[in-house]
C-alpha positions, 0 to 999 in steps of 0.5 A: 750544851758543853759550855760552862759559866765560871764566876770571877766573883763571889759573895761570902755568906756567913750564918754566924754574922748574919745571926749576929745582925738579927740578934742586934736589934738596931740593925735588924735585916738591913745587912741582907739589903747590902748583900743583895745590893752587891749581887744585884749590881754585879748581875746588872753588869753581867758579872757572874757571881757565886755565893759561897760559905765562909767555911771556904776561907779555911781552904784557899784553893776554893778562893783562888778561882775568884778575882774579887770576893765581897765579904759584906757582913764580916763582923765576927772573924776568928784567926782561921778566917783572917789567915784564909783572907790574908792568904787569898790577898797575898796570892793576888786576890781582892776582898771588898768588905762592908762598912760593918766589918770588924 
């Protein structure tokens, strides 16, 4: 009862980017299949994974606990997002982007 399960990986969920995919008719809901596939692959290998909001990019302390972050659907990034991602990587973190990332 006193044990905890701490995730070493995270998948970033981003409402704006997900909405952008739904607006763009040519991709539709396909982007979710990518995020689900990453989660499923990690889960099948018993790798604990959190799904976090892209708002966590503004506070690098929220990201430091993860060895790897998957940002599958990162089409729209502003300067604050990029700054947070760069800081995370400079501190030794690893980011895996999806094929539609900008």
